C-alpha positions as CSV (number, residue, x, y, z in Angstrom):
1,X,-60.1,95.7,-104.3
2,X,-63.7,96.8,-104.5
3,X,-62.9,99.7,-102.2
4,X,-60.1,100.9,-104.5
5,X,-62.3,100.6,-107.5
6,X,-65.1,102.6,-105.8
7,X,-62.6,105.3,-104.9
8,X,-61.1,105.7,-108.3
9,X,-64.0,105.0,-110.6
10,X,-67.1,105.5,-108.4
11,X,-69.4,107.1,-111.0
12,X,-68.4,104.9,-113.9
13,X,-68.6,101.7,-111.7
14,X,-71.9,102.7,-110.2
15,X,-73.4,103.3,-113.7
16,X,-72.1,99.9,-115.0
17,X,-73.4,98.1,-112.0
18,X,-76.9,99.6,-112.5
19,X,-76.9,98.4,-116.1
20,X,-75.9,94.9,-115.1
21,X,-78.5,94.8,-112.3
22,X,-81.2,95.8,-114.7
23,X,-81.1,92.3,-116.1
24,X,-82.3,89.2,-114.3
25,X,-79.0,87.3,-114.9
26,X,-77.2,90.3,-113.4
27,X,-79.3,90.3,-110.3
28,X,-78.8,86.5,-109.9
29,X,-75.0,86.9,-110.3
30,X,-75.0,89.8,-107.8
31,X,-76.8,87.8,-105.2
32,X,-74.5,84.9,-105.8
33,X,-71.5,87.1,-105.3
34,X,-72.9,88.4,-102.0
35,X,-73.6,84.9,-100.9
36,X,-70.1,83.8,-101.7
37,X,-68.7,86.8,-99.8
38,X,-70.8,86.0,-96.7
39,X,-69.8,82.3,-96.9
40,X,-66.1,83.2,-97.2
41,X,-66.3,85.5,-94.1
42,X,-68.1,82.8,-92.1
43,X,-65.6,80.2,-93.1
44,X,-62.7,82.4,-92.1
45,X,-64.3,83.0,-88.8
46,X,-64.8,79.3,-88.2
47,X,-61.2,78.6,-89.1
48,X,-59.9,81.3,-86.7
49,X,-62.1,79.9,-83.9
50,X,-60.9,76.4,-84.5
51,X,-57.3,77.6,-84.5
52,X,-57.8,79.1,-81.1
53,X,-59.5,75.9,-79.8
54,X,-57.2,73.4,-81.3
55,X,-54.7,71.9,-78.9
56,X,-51.0,71.9,-79.7
57,X,-49.5,68.5,-80.3
58,X,-46.1,67.4,-79.1
59,X,-43.6,65.6,-81.3
60,X,-44.6,62.3,-79.9
61,X,-48.3,62.9,-80.8
62,X,-49.5,63.5,-77.3
63,X,-52.0,66.3,-77.0
64,X,-51.0,68.3,-74.0
65,X,-51.3,72.0,-74.8
66,X,-54.3,74.3,-75.6
67,X,-54.9,78.0,-76.3
68,X,-57.4,79.6,-74.1
69,X,-58.9,83.0,-73.4
70,X,-60.4,83.2,-70.0
71,X,-60.3,85.6,-67.0
72,X,-58.2,84.4,-64.1
73,X,-60.5,83.8,-61.1
74,X,-60.6,85.9,-58.0
75,X,-57.8,84.9,-55.6
76,X,-56.4,86.1,-52.3
77,X,-53.7,83.8,-51.0
78,X,-50.6,84.2,-48.9
79,X,-47.1,83.9,-50.4
80,X,-43.8,82.8,-48.8
81,X,-43.1,86.3,-47.5
82,X,-46.4,86.5,-45.7
83,X,-48.0,88.9,-48.2
84,X,-51.5,88.6,-49.6
85,X,-51.4,87.9,-53.3
86,X,-54.0,88.3,-56.0
87,X,-53.8,87.8,-59.8
88,X,-54.2,91.6,-60.1
89,X,-50.7,92.0,-58.6
90,X,-49.2,90.6,-61.7
91,X,-51.0,92.9,-64.2
92,X,-48.5,94.0,-66.8
93,X,-46.5,90.8,-66.6
94,X,-46.7,87.4,-68.3
95,X,-47.0,84.7,-65.6
96,X,-46.4,81.0,-65.4
97,X,-48.8,79.4,-63.0
98,X,-48.5,75.8,-61.8
99,X,-49.5,73.6,-58.9
100,X,-47.4,71.4,-56.5
101,X,-47.0,70.6,-52.8
102,X,-44.1,70.6,-50.4
103,X,-44.1,66.9,-49.4
104,X,-43.9,65.8,-53.0
105,X,-40.3,64.7,-53.7
106,X,-40.8,63.4,-57.3
107,X,-42.9,65.4,-59.8
108,X,-43.1,68.7,-58.0
109,X,-39.4,69.6,-57.9
110,X,-39.2,68.6,-61.6
111,X,-42.1,71.0,-62.4
112,X,-40.4,73.9,-60.7
113,X,-37.0,73.0,-62.4
114,X,-38.6,72.6,-65.8
115,X,-40.3,76.0,-65.6
116,X,-37.1,77.7,-64.5
117,X,-35.2,76.1,-67.3
118,X,-37.8,77.2,-69.9
119,X,-37.7,80.7,-68.6
120,X,-34.0,80.8,-68.9
121,X,-34.0,79.3,-72.4
122,X,-36.6,81.9,-73.5
123,X,-34.5,84.7,-71.9
124,X,-37.5,85.9,-69.9
125,X,-36.3,86.6,-66.4
126,X,-39.1,89.0,-66.0
127,X,-41.7,86.2,-66.0
128,X,-42.6,85.2,-62.4
129,X,-43.4,81.5,-61.6
130,X,-46.4,81.2,-59.3
131,X,-47.1,77.9,-57.6
132,X,-50.3,77.3,-55.8
133,X,-50.1,74.5,-53.3
134,X,-52.2,71.4,-53.7
135,X,-51.8,70.6,-50.0
136,X,-53.0,73.6,-48.0
137,X,-53.5,71.3,-45.0
138,X,-49.7,70.9,-44.6
139,X,-48.2,73.7,-46.8
140,X,-49.2,76.4,-44.3
141,X,-47.9,80.0,-44.9
142,X,-45.1,79.6,-42.4
143,X,-43.6,76.7,-44.4
144,X,-43.7,78.3,-47.8
145,X,-40.3,80.0,-47.6
146,X,-38.6,76.7,-47.0
147,X,-40.6,75.2,-49.9
148,X,-39.6,78.0,-52.2
149,X,-36.0,77.7,-51.4
150,X,-36.1,73.9,-51.9
151,X,-37.5,74.4,-55.4
152,X,-34.9,77.0,-56.3
153,X,-37.3,79.8,-56.9
154,X,-36.3,83.4,-57.4
155,X,-37.1,86.5,-55.4
156,X,-40.1,87.4,-57.7
157,X,-41.5,83.9,-57.8
158,X,-44.3,83.0,-55.5
159,X,-45.5,80.0,-53.6
160,X,-49.1,80.5,-52.4
161,X,-51.3,78.9,-49.8
162,X,-54.1,79.9,-47.5
163,X,-57.3,78.5,-45.9
164,X,-58.1,75.0,-47.3
165,X,-61.5,76.1,-48.6
166,X,-60.0,79.1,-50.4
167,X,-57.3,77.1,-52.1
168,X,-59.7,74.3,-53.1
169,X,-62.1,76.8,-54.6
170,X,-59.3,78.3,-56.7
171,X,-58.0,74.9,-57.8
172,X,-61.6,73.9,-58.9
173,X,-62.1,77.2,-60.7
174,X,-58.9,76.6,-62.7
175,X,-59.8,73.0,-63.5
176,X,-56.9,71.5,-61.7
177,X,-57.3,67.7,-61.3
178,X,-56.0,66.2,-58.1
179,X,-56.9,63.5,-55.5
180,X,-55.8,63.6,-51.9
181,X,-55.1,60.4,-49.9
182,X,-56.8,61.1,-46.6
183,X,-54.6,58.6,-44.8
184,X,-51.2,59.9,-45.9
185,X,-52.1,63.5,-47.0
186,X,-50.3,63.1,-50.3
187,X,-51.9,64.4,-53.5
188,X,-52.0,62.6,-56.8
189,X,-52.0,65.2,-59.5
190,X,-51.1,66.0,-63.1
191,X,-48.5,68.4,-64.5
192,X,-50.6,71.5,-65.3
193,X,-49.1,74.8,-66.3
194,X,-51.1,77.9,-67.2
195,X,-49.9,80.9,-69.0
196,X,-51.4,84.3,-68.0
197,X,-50.8,87.3,-70.1
198,X,-50.2,90.9,-69.1
199,X,-53.9,91.7,-69.0
200,X,-54.6,89.0,-66.5
201,X,-56.2,86.5,-68.9
202,X,-55.3,82.8,-69.1
203,X,-54.2,82.2,-72.7
204,X,-52.4,78.9,-72.6
205,X,-52.6,75.6,-70.8
206,X,-50.4,72.5,-70.8
207,X,-51.3,69.2,-69.1
208,X,-48.7,66.5,-69.0
209,X,-45.6,68.2,-70.2
210,X,-43.6,71.4,-70.6
211,X,-42.4,71.1,-74.2
212,X,-44.3,74.3,-75.2
213,X,-43.5,76.5,-72.2
214,X,-40.5,78.1,-73.9
215,X,-42.5,78.7,-77.1
216,X,-45.3,80.3,-75.1
217,X,-42.8,82.7,-73.4
218,X,-41.1,83.7,-76.6
219,X,-44.4,84.8,-78.2
220,X,-45.9,86.4,-75.1
C-alpha cells in the first residue's frame, strides 16, 4: 500500500510526512510504526520457520512425519542390475527412499507394498522407490534381483547394497535407527521413509507409518 501511495502521490506524501516528522509526537509515531513493521516481519519469519519444522500429526495423534530441507549425502551403491547408483542419478525426479532387508518377512514386505500402493493412489508412476538394505552382510549385490522381485518392485525401482562400511555410513548420515543381532544377523528397525525432491534435497520424513506418503507425492 505504501508503495502505491508513493507512486501516485510521491511529492504530496513526502511533504506531509516532513510536516508530521517536524513534531516530536510525529517522530515517536514514526519510530513506533517502523518498530511494528520490523516486529511483524520477524513474527512472520518465525511462523514460517516453525511451519517448516513442525511435524505432521496422524489422525490418531501419533507424530510420525516432518518437513525437512537437507542435501542427500554422497552415495555410491550397487543396485539389483549391478549398476553403481548415486543420488545424483535421480535428479529431476521425486524419489521415495526407504530401508529394509531381504531376510525380513514381516515389516519389510509391508513397507514396499505400502509405498507401491501410495504411489498408485497418487497417480505418480514416475516416482522410483529406492530401498537401501539394512543388512549388507547378507544382502549382497548378487541377491538384490531376487529381493526386488519378492517385494514386487518395478523396473525403475532400486534395491541398493555395497560394502558394509559404505552402507553403514550412509544409514548413519540419514539418521536411520537400527540394531543388528550379531547372533542371527537380523536387524531391528523402524519404518522410515524419506522424500527426495527433483533437486536432490530431502524434504520430508516419516517414521512409524505411511499415512502421509500419498499426500507428499501429490504435492511434489
